[in-house]
CHARMM-style PDB file with segment names, atoms N, HN, CA, C and O in Angstrom:
ATOM      1  N   UNK     1      60.950 230.001 -47.919  1.00  0.00      PROA
ATOM      2  CA  UNK     1      59.685 230.294 -47.266  1.00  0.00      PROA
ATOM      3  C   UNK     1      58.840 229.032 -47.124  1.00  0.00      PROA
ATOM      4  O   UNK     1      58.245 228.788 -46.075  1.00  0.00      PROA
ATOM      5  N   UNK     2      58.793 228.232 -48.191  1.00  0.00      PROA
ATOM      6  HN  UNK     2      59.277 228.430 -49.043  1.00  0.00      PROA
ATOM      7  CA  UNK     2      57.976 227.021 -48.114  1.00  0.00      PROA
ATOM      8  C   UNK     2      58.574 225.983 -47.183  1.00  0.00      PROA
ATOM      9  O   UNK     2      57.845 225.212 -46.559  1.00  0.00      PROA
ATOM     10  N   UNK     3      59.891 225.956 -47.087  1.00  0.00      PROA
ATOM     11  HN  UNK     3      60.484 226.582 -47.594  1.00  0.00      PROA
ATOM     12  CA  UNK     3      60.497 225.002 -46.162  1.00  0.00      PROA
ATOM     13  C   UNK     3      60.156 225.354 -44.715  1.00  0.00      PROA
ATOM     14  O   UNK     3      59.980 224.463 -43.884  1.00  0.00      PROA
ATOM     15  N   UNK     4      60.064 226.629 -44.419  1.00  0.00      PROA
ATOM     16  HN  UNK     4      60.207 227.353 -45.095  1.00  0.00      PROA
ATOM     17  CA  UNK     4      59.679 227.057 -43.078  1.00  0.00      PROA
ATOM     18  C   UNK     4      58.248 226.628 -42.780  1.00  0.00      PROA
ATOM     19  O   UNK     4      57.954 226.161 -41.680  1.00  0.00      PROA
ATOM     20  N   UNK     5      57.362 226.782 -43.751  1.00  0.00      PROA
ATOM     21  HN  UNK     5      57.601 227.161 -44.645  1.00  0.00      PROA
ATOM     22  CA  UNK     5      55.974 226.358 -43.565  1.00  0.00      PROA
ATOM     23  C   UNK     5      55.875 224.844 -43.407  1.00  0.00      PROA
ATOM     24  O   UNK     5      55.096 224.354 -42.589  1.00  0.00      PROA
ATOM     25  N   UNK     6      56.657 224.104 -44.184  1.00  0.00      PROA
ATOM     26  HN  UNK     6      57.289 224.502 -44.848  1.00  0.00      PROA
ATOM     27  CA  UNK     6      56.642 222.649 -44.073  1.00  0.00      PROA
ATOM     28  C   UNK     6      57.124 222.212 -42.695  1.00  0.00      PROA
ATOM     29  O   UNK     6      56.536 221.319 -42.083  1.00  0.00      PROA
ATOM     30  N   UNK     7      58.184 222.833 -42.209  1.00  0.00      PROA
ATOM     31  HN  UNK     7      58.662 223.558 -42.706  1.00  0.00      PROA
ATOM     32  CA  UNK     7      58.712 222.499 -40.894  1.00  0.00      PROA
ATOM     33  C   UNK     7      57.698 222.802 -39.800  1.00  0.00      PROA
ATOM     34  O   UNK     7      57.527 222.015 -38.869  1.00  0.00      PROA
ATOM     35  N   UNK     8      57.032 223.937 -39.914  1.00  0.00      PROA
ATOM     36  HN  UNK     8      57.172 224.576 -40.670  1.00  0.00      PROA
ATOM     37  CA  UNK     8      56.024 224.302 -38.917  1.00  0.00      PROA
ATOM     38  C   UNK     8      54.857 223.316 -38.947  1.00  0.00      PROA
ATOM     39  O   UNK     8      54.338 222.941 -37.896  1.00  0.00      PROA
ATOM     40  N   UNK     9      54.444 222.896 -40.136  1.00  0.00      PROA
ATOM     41  HN  UNK     9      54.865 223.201 -40.990  1.00  0.00      PROA
ATOM     42  CA  UNK     9      53.344 221.940 -40.251  1.00  0.00      PROA
ATOM     43  C   UNK     9      53.732 220.593 -39.659  1.00  0.00      PROA
ATOM     44  O   UNK     9      52.895 219.942 -39.034  1.00  0.00      PROA
ATOM     45  N   UNK    10      54.960 220.162 -39.833  1.00  0.00      PROA
ATOM     46  HN  UNK    10      55.640 220.691 -40.340  1.00  0.00      PROA
ATOM     47  CA  UNK    10      55.418 218.896 -39.267  1.00  0.00      PROA
ATOM     48  C   UNK    10      55.466 218.962 -37.747  1.00  0.00      PROA
ATOM     49  O   UNK    10      55.189 217.967 -37.077  1.00  0.00      PROA
ATOM     50  N   UNK    11      55.811 220.110 -37.200  1.00  0.00      PROA
ATOM     51  HN  UNK    11      56.036 220.918 -37.744  1.00  0.00      PROA
ATOM     52  CA  UNK    11      55.879 220.251 -35.753  1.00  0.00      PROA
ATOM     53  C   UNK    11      54.484 220.233 -35.122  1.00  0.00      PROA
ATOM     54  O   UNK    11      54.331 219.806 -33.977  1.00  0.00      PROA
ATOM     55  N   UNK    12      53.472 220.690 -35.851  1.00  0.00      PROA
ATOM     56  HN  UNK    12      53.596 221.037 -36.780  1.00  0.00      PROA
ATOM     57  CA  UNK    12      52.117 220.749 -35.320  1.00  0.00      PROA
ATOM     58  C   UNK    12      51.339 219.456 -35.544  1.00  0.00      PROA
ATOM     59  O   UNK    12      50.239 219.297 -35.016  1.00  0.00      PROA
ATOM     60  N   UNK    13      51.896 218.538 -36.317  1.00  0.00      PROA
ATOM     61  HN  UNK    13      52.790 218.667 -36.746  1.00  0.00      PROA
ATOM     62  CA  UNK    13      51.213 217.295 -36.645  1.00  0.00      PROA
ATOM     63  C   UNK    13      51.163 216.388 -35.427  1.00  0.00      PROA
ATOM     64  O   UNK    13      52.137 216.282 -34.682  1.00  0.00      PROA
ATOM     65  N   UNK    14      50.021 215.732 -35.227  1.00  0.00      PROA
ATOM     66  HN  UNK    14      49.229 215.817 -35.832  1.00  0.00      PROA
ATOM     67  CA  UNK    14      49.898 214.768 -34.136  1.00  0.00      PROA
ATOM     68  C   UNK    14      50.320 213.389 -34.640  1.00  0.00      PROA
ATOM     69  O   UNK    14      50.135 213.085 -35.818  1.00  0.00      PROA
ATOM     70  N   UNK    15      50.873 212.565 -33.785  1.00  0.00      PROA
ATOM     71  HN  UNK    15      51.024 212.812 -32.828  1.00  0.00      PROA
ATOM     72  CA  UNK    15      51.293 211.226 -34.208  1.00  0.00      PROA
ATOM     73  C   UNK    15      50.092 210.365 -34.604  1.00  0.00      PROA
ATOM     74  O   UNK    15      49.019 210.469 -34.010  1.00  0.00      PROA
ATOM     75  N   UNK    16      50.285 209.526 -35.599  1.00  0.00      PROA
ATOM     76  HN  UNK    16      51.157 209.441 -36.081  1.00  0.00      PROA
ATOM     77  CA  UNK    16      49.210 208.642 -36.042  1.00  0.00      PROA
ATOM     78  C   UNK    16      49.023 207.514 -35.033  1.00  0.00      PROA
ATOM     79  O   UNK    16      49.825 207.347 -34.114  1.00  0.00      PROA
ATOM     80  N   UNK    17      47.970 206.757 -35.216  1.00  0.00      PROA
ATOM     81  HN  UNK    17      47.319 206.893 -35.962  1.00  0.00      PROA
ATOM     82  CA  UNK    17      47.688 205.640 -34.320  1.00  0.00      PROA
ATOM     83  C   UNK    17      48.815 204.616 -34.367  1.00  0.00      PROA
ATOM     84  O   UNK    17      49.205 204.080 -33.329  1.00  0.00      PROA
ATOM     85  N   UNK    18      49.336 204.341 -35.539  1.00  0.00      PROA
ATOM     86  HN  UNK    18      49.019 204.776 -36.382  1.00  0.00      PROA
ATOM     87  CA  UNK    18      50.423 203.365 -35.673  1.00  0.00      PROA
ATOM     88  C   UNK    18      51.672 203.859 -34.945  1.00  0.00      PROA
ATOM     89  O   UNK    18      52.347 203.075 -34.278  1.00  0.00      PROA
ATOM     90  N   UNK    19      51.982 205.133 -35.063  1.00  0.00      PROA
ATOM     91  HN  UNK    19      51.433 205.770 -35.605  1.00  0.00      PROA
ATOM     92  CA  UNK    19      53.148 205.687 -34.368  1.00  0.00      PROA
ATOM     93  C   UNK    19      52.975 205.624 -32.852  1.00  0.00      PROA
ATOM     94  O   UNK    19      53.924 205.324 -32.127  1.00  0.00      PROA
ATOM     95  N   UNK    20      51.763 205.908 -32.376  1.00  0.00      PROA
ATOM     96  HN  UNK    20      50.992 206.152 -32.964  1.00  0.00      PROA
ATOM     97  CA  UNK    20      51.515 205.828 -30.936  1.00  0.00      PROA
ATOM     98  C   UNK    20      51.605 204.396 -30.434  1.00  0.00      PROA
ATOM     99  O   UNK    20      52.128 204.150 -29.348  1.00  0.00      PROA
ATOM    100  N   UNK    21      51.093 203.439 -31.227  1.00  0.00      PROA
ATOM    101  HN  UNK    21      50.668 203.639 -32.110  1.00  0.00      PROA
ATOM    102  CA  UNK    21      51.177 202.042 -30.829  1.00  0.00      PROA
ATOM    103  C   UNK    21      52.623 201.570 -30.766  1.00  0.00      PROA
ATOM    104  O   UNK    21      53.001 200.864 -29.831  1.00  0.00      PROA
ATOM    105  N   UNK    22      53.438 201.950 -31.748  1.00  0.00      PROA
ATOM    106  HN  UNK    22      53.131 202.524 -32.508  1.00  0.00      PROA
ATOM    107  CA  UNK    22      54.841 201.544 -31.754  1.00  0.00      PROA
ATOM    108  C   UNK    22      55.588 202.150 -30.568  1.00  0.00      PROA
ATOM    109  O   UNK    22      56.413 201.479 -29.949  1.00  0.00      PROA
ATOM    110  N   UNK    23      55.308 203.400 -30.252  1.00  0.00      PROA
ATOM    111  HN  UNK    23      54.638 203.945 -30.756  1.00  0.00      PROA
ATOM    112  CA  UNK    23      55.948 204.030 -29.097  1.00  0.00      PROA
ATOM    113  C   UNK    23      55.552 203.322 -27.805  1.00  0.00      PROA
ATOM    114  O   UNK    23      56.382 203.141 -26.914  1.00  0.00      PROA
ATOM    115  N   UNK    24      54.293 202.922 -27.704  1.00  0.00      PROA
ATOM    116  HN  UNK    24      53.619 203.069 -28.427  1.00  0.00      PROA
ATOM    117  CA  UNK    24      53.808 202.193 -26.527  1.00  0.00      PROA
ATOM    118  C   UNK    24      54.510 200.844 -26.408  1.00  0.00      PROA
ATOM    119  O   UNK    24      54.924 200.454 -25.317  1.00  0.00      PROA
ATOM    120  N   UNK    25      54.645 200.135 -27.518  1.00  0.00      PROA
ATOM    121  HN  UNK    25      54.309 200.452 -28.405  1.00  0.00      PROA
ATOM    122  CA  UNK    25      55.310 198.834 -27.487  1.00  0.00      PROA
ATOM    123  C   UNK    25      56.799 198.962 -27.200  1.00  0.00      PROA
ATOM    124  O   UNK    25      57.374 198.106 -26.528  1.00  0.00      PROA
ATOM    125  N   UNK    26      57.422 200.010 -27.694  1.00  0.00      PROA
ATOM    126  HN  UNK    26      56.955 200.705 -28.240  1.00  0.00      PROA
ATOM    127  CA  UNK    26      58.859 200.201 -27.488  1.00  0.00      PROA
ATOM    128  C   UNK    26      59.211 200.507 -26.034  1.00  0.00      PROA
ATOM    129  O   UNK    26      60.372 200.385 -25.644  1.00  0.00      PROA
ATOM    130  N   UNK    27      58.237 200.899 -25.235  1.00  0.00      PROA
ATOM    131  HN  UNK    27      57.293 200.998 -25.552  1.00  0.00      PROA
ATOM    132  CA  UNK    27      58.484 201.195 -23.824  1.00  0.00      PROA
ATOM    133  C   UNK    27      58.470 199.951 -22.945  1.00  0.00      PROA
ATOM    134  O   UNK    27      58.709 200.045 -21.741  1.00  0.00      PROA
ATOM    135  N   UNK    28      58.192 198.784 -23.529  1.00  0.00      PROA
ATOM    136  HN  UNK    28      57.998 198.707 -24.507  1.00  0.00      PROA
ATOM    137  CA  UNK    28      58.126 197.539 -22.746  1.00  0.00      PROA
ATOM    138  C   UNK    28      59.492 197.226 -22.142  1.00  0.00      PROA
ATOM    139  O   UNK    28      60.527 197.375 -22.791  1.00  0.00      PROA
ATOM    140  N   UNK    29      59.469 196.795 -20.901  1.00  0.00      PROA
ATOM    141  HN  UNK    29      58.629 196.674 -20.373  1.00  0.00      PROA
ATOM    142  CA  UNK    29      60.713 196.505 -20.197  1.00  0.00      PROA
ATOM    143  C   UNK    29      61.234 195.101 -20.425  1.00  0.00      PROA
ATOM    144  O   UNK    29      62.445 194.880 -20.439  1.00  0.00      PROA
ATOM    145  N   UNK    30      60.324 194.144 -20.605  1.00  0.00      PROA
ATOM    146  HN  UNK    30      59.340 194.324 -20.594  1.00  0.00      PROA
ATOM    147  CA  UNK    30      60.738 192.771 -20.846  1.00  0.00      PROA
ATOM    148  C   UNK    30      59.700 192.078 -21.727  1.00  0.00      PROA
ATOM    149  O   UNK    30      58.736 192.694 -22.182  1.00  0.00      PROA
ATOM    150  N   UNK    31      59.918 190.798 -21.952  1.00  0.00      PROA
ATOM    151  HN  UNK    31      60.701 190.298 -21.582  1.00  0.00      PROA
ATOM    152  CA  UNK    31      59.059 190.039 -22.859  1.00  0.00      PROA
ATOM    153  C   UNK    31      57.634 189.961 -22.337  1.00  0.00      PROA
ATOM    154  O   UNK    31      56.688 190.050 -23.120  1.00  0.00      PROA
ATOM    155  N   UNK    32      57.463 189.799 -21.040  1.00  0.00      PROA
ATOM    156  HN  UNK    32      58.232 189.727 -20.405  1.00  0.00      PROA
ATOM    157  CA  UNK    32      56.130 189.664 -20.461  1.00  0.00      PROA
ATOM    158  C   UNK    32      55.364 190.985 -20.521  1.00  0.00      PROA
ATOM    159  O   UNK    32      54.156 191.008 -20.761  1.00  0.00      PROA
ATOM    160  N   UNK    33      56.072 192.060 -20.305  1.00  0.00      PROA
ATOM    161  HN  UNK    33      57.053 192.041 -20.111  1.00  0.00      PROA
ATOM    162  CA  UNK    33      55.462 193.388 -20.434  1.00  0.00      PROA
ATOM    163  C   UNK    33      55.049 193.635 -21.885  1.00  0.00      PROA
ATOM    164  O   UNK    33      53.983 194.195 -22.142  1.00  0.00      PROA
ATOM    165  N   UNK    34      55.884 193.221 -22.822  1.00  0.00      PROA
ATOM    166  HN  UNK    34      56.749 192.766 -22.613  1.00  0.00      PROA
ATOM    167  CA  UNK    34      55.568 193.373 -24.240  1.00  0.00      PROA
ATOM    168  C   UNK    34      54.316 192.585 -24.600  1.00  0.00      PROA
ATOM    169  O   UNK    34      53.452 193.088 -25.318  1.00  0.00      PROA
ATOM    170  N   UNK    35      54.214 191.360 -24.112  1.00  0.00      PROA
ATOM    171  HN  UNK    35      54.916 190.952 -23.529  1.00  0.00      PROA
ATOM    172  CA  UNK    35      53.031 190.550 -24.395  1.00  0.00      PROA
ATOM    173  C   UNK    35      51.773 191.181 -23.811  1.00  0.00      PROA
ATOM    174  O   UNK    35      50.721 191.169 -24.450  1.00  0.00      PROA
ATOM    175  N   UNK    36      51.870 191.726 -22.618  1.00  0.00      PROA
ATOM    176  HN  UNK    36      52.725 191.736 -22.099  1.00  0.00      PROA
ATOM    177  CA  UNK    36      50.715 192.385 -22.002  1.00  0.00      PROA
ATOM    178  C   UNK    36      50.310 193.620 -22.799  1.00  0.00      PROA
ATOM    179  O   UNK    36      49.122 193.885 -22.983  1.00  0.00      PROA
ATOM    180  N   UNK    37      51.299 194.369 -23.267  1.00  0.00      PROA
ATOM    181  HN  UNK    37      52.264 194.153 -23.117  1.00  0.00      PROA
ATOM    182  CA  UNK    37      51.004 195.554 -24.068  1.00  0.00      PROA
ATOM    183  C   UNK    37      50.378 195.179 -25.401  1.00  0.00      PROA
ATOM    184  O   UNK    37      49.489 195.881 -25.884  1.00  0.00      PROA
ATOM    185  N   UNK    38      50.827 194.084 -26.002  1.00  0.00      PROA
ATOM    186  HN  UNK    38      51.549 193.515 -25.610  1.00  0.00      PROA
ATOM    187  CA  UNK    38      50.225 193.624 -27.253  1.00  0.00      PROA
ATOM    188  C   UNK    38      48.762 193.234 -27.036  1.00  0.00      PROA
ATOM    189  O   UNK    38      47.906 193.527 -27.871  1.00  0.00      PROA
ATOM    190  N   UNK    39      48.482 192.575 -25.916  1.00  0.00      PROA
ATOM    191  HN  UNK    39      49.177 192.337 -25.238  1.00  0.00      PROA
ATOM    192  CA  UNK    39      47.086 192.229 -25.603  1.00  0.00      PROA
ATOM    193  C   UNK    39      46.249 193.485 -25.415  1.00  0.00      PROA
ATOM    194  O   UNK    39      45.114 193.553 -25.886  1.00  0.00      PROA
ATOM    195  N   UNK    40      46.802 194.478 -24.729  1.00  0.00      PROA
ATOM    196  HN  UNK    40      47.724 194.423 -24.347  1.00  0.00      PROA
ATOM    197  CA  UNK    40      46.067 195.727 -24.528  1.00  0.00      PROA
ATOM    198  C   UNK    40      45.761 196.401 -25.858  1.00  0.00      PROA
ATOM    199  O   UNK    40      44.664 196.922 -26.055  1.00  0.00      PROA
ATOM    200  N   UNK    41      46.723 196.391 -26.763  1.00  0.00      PROA
ATOM    201  HN  UNK    41      47.614 195.967 -26.603  1.00  0.00      PROA
ATOM    202  CA  UNK    41      46.497 197.015 -28.062  1.00  0.00      PROA
ATOM    203  C   UNK    41      45.472 196.247 -28.885  1.00  0.00      PROA
ATOM    204  O   UNK    41      44.673 196.848 -29.603  1.00  0.00      PROA
ATOM    205  N   UNK    42      45.490 194.932 -28.784  1.00  0.00      PROA
ATOM    206  HN  UNK    42      46.139 194.444 -28.200  1.00  0.00      PROA
ATOM    207  CA  UNK    42      44.518 194.143 -29.539  1.00  0.00      PROA
ATOM    208  C   UNK    42      43.101 194.383 -29.030  1.00  0.00      PROA
ATOM    209  O   UNK    42      42.126 194.197 -29.758  1.00  0.00      PROA
ATOM    210  N   UNK    43      43.003 194.796 -27.776  1.00  0.00      PROA
ATOM    211  HN  UNK    43      43.794 194.947 -27.184  1.00  0.00      PROA
ATOM    212  CA  UNK    43      41.691 195.140 -27.201  1.00  0.00      PROA
ATOM    213  C   UNK    43      41.298 196.580 -27.487  1.00  0.00      PROA
ATOM    214  O   UNK    43      40.193 196.999 -27.141  1.00  0.00      PROA
ATOM    215  N   UNK    44      42.188 197.345 -28.116  1.00  0.00      PROA
ATOM    216  HN  UNK    44      43.086 197.005 -28.396  1.00  0.00      PROA
ATOM    217  CA  UNK    44      41.868 198.720 -28.474  1.00  0.00      PROA
ATOM    218  C   UNK    44      42.214 199.724 -27.403  1.00  0.00      PROA
ATOM    219  O   UNK    44      41.475 200.690 -27.214  1.00  0.00      PROA
ATOM    220  N   UNK    45      43.307 199.534 -26.698  1.00  0.00      PROA
ATOM    221  HN  UNK    45      43.907 198.749 -26.852  1.00  0.00      PROA
ATOM    222  CA  UNK    45      43.668 200.405 -25.581  1.00  0.00      PROA
ATOM    223  C   UNK    45      43.938 201.839 -26.021  1.00  0.00      PROA
ATOM    224  O   UNK    45      43.570 202.769 -25.304  1.00  0.00      PROA
ATOM    225  N   UNK    46      44.555 202.045 -27.152  1.00  0.00      PROA
ATOM    226  HN  UNK    46      44.854 201.289 -27.735  1.00  0.00      PROA
ATOM    227  CA  UNK    46      44.893 203.401 -27.588  1.00  0.00      PROA
ATOM    228  C   UNK    46      43.877 203.988 -28.560  1.00  0.00      PROA
ATOM    229  O   UNK    46      43.905 205.186 -28.839  1.00  0.00      PROA
ATOM    230  N   UNK    47      43.001 203.168 -29.064  1.00  0.00      PROA
ATOM    231  HN  UNK    47      42.979 202.194 -28.837  1.00  0.00      PROA
ATOM    232  CA  UNK    47      42.035 203.639 -30.043  1.00  0.00      PROA
ATOM    233  C   UNK    47      40.758 204.067 -29.335  1.00  0.00      PROA
ATOM    234  O   UNK    47      39.835 203.268 -29.175  1.00  0.00      PROA
ATOM    235  N   UNK    48      40.706 205.294 -28.923  1.00  0.00      PROA
ATOM    236  HN  UNK    48      41.456 205.942 -29.054  1.00  0.00      PROA
ATOM    237  CA  UNK    48      39.564 205.813 -28.159  1.00  0.00      PROA
ATOM    238  C   UNK    48      38.327 206.051 -29.032  1.00  0.00      PROA
ATOM    239  O   UNK    48      37.216 206.123 -28.506  1.00  0.00      PROA
ATOM    240  N   UNK    49      38.495 206.174 -30.336  1.00  0.00      PROA
ATOM    241  HN  UNK    49      39.397 206.115 -30.763  1.00  0.00      PROA
ATOM    242  CA  UNK    49      37.368 206.511 -31.216  1.00  0.00      PROA
ATOM    243  C   UNK    49      36.582 205.282 -31.665  1.00  0.00      PROA
ATOM    244  O   UNK    49      35.564 205.423 -32.342  1.00  0.00      PROA
ATOM    245  N   UNK    50      37.024 204.104 -31.308  1.00  0.00      PROA
ATOM    246  HN  UNK    50      37.851 203.989 -30.758  1.00  0.00      PROA
ATOM    247  CA  UNK    50      36.373 202.888 -31.758  1.00  0.00      PROA
ATOM    248  C   UNK    50      35.075 202.664 -30.982  1.00  0.00      PROA
ATOM    249  O   UNK    50      35.051 202.787 -29.758  1.00  0.00      PROA
ATOM    250  N   UNK    51      34.011 202.338 -31.690  1.00  0.00      PROA
ATOM    251  HN  UNK    51      34.031 202.237 -32.685  1.00  0.00      PROA
ATOM    252  CA  UNK    51      32.739 202.045 -31.052  1.00  0.00      PROA
ATOM    253  C   UNK    51      32.751 200.609 -30.571  1.00  0.00      PROA
ATOM    254  O   UNK    51      33.031 199.699 -31.351  1.00  0.00      PROA
ATOM    255  N   UNK    52      32.455 200.393 -29.317  1.00  0.00      PROA
ATOM    256  HN  UNK    52      32.228 201.132 -28.684  1.00  0.00      PROA
ATOM    257  CA  UNK    52      32.467 199.054 -28.745  1.00  0.00      PROA
ATOM    258  C   UNK    52      31.077 198.446 -28.663  1.00  0.00      PROA
ATOM    259  O   UNK    52      30.936 197.306 -28.219  1.00  0.00      PROA
ATOM    260  N   UNK    53      30.073 199.154 -29.067  1.00  0.00      PROA
ATOM    261  HN  UNK    53      30.187 200.080 -29.427  1.00  0.00      PROA
ATOM    262  CA  UNK    53      28.703 198.659 -28.974  1.00  0.00      PROA
ATOM    263  C   UNK    53      28.190 198.212 -30.308  1.00  0.00      PROA
ATOM    264  OT1 UNK    53      27.048 197.765 -30.412  1.00  0.00      PROA
TER     265      UNK     53
END
């Protein structure tokens, strides 16, 4: 019973910021695309909750 609940909880979990960043970087097609994606992440492209003011 508890294993079923654990599995259901894992399926409903949203990916963390680090997991989303790694998935974004892994989609790069070449070295230049990877560098551009790294710059976007350093500027906070995926972190929508960050205050910029």
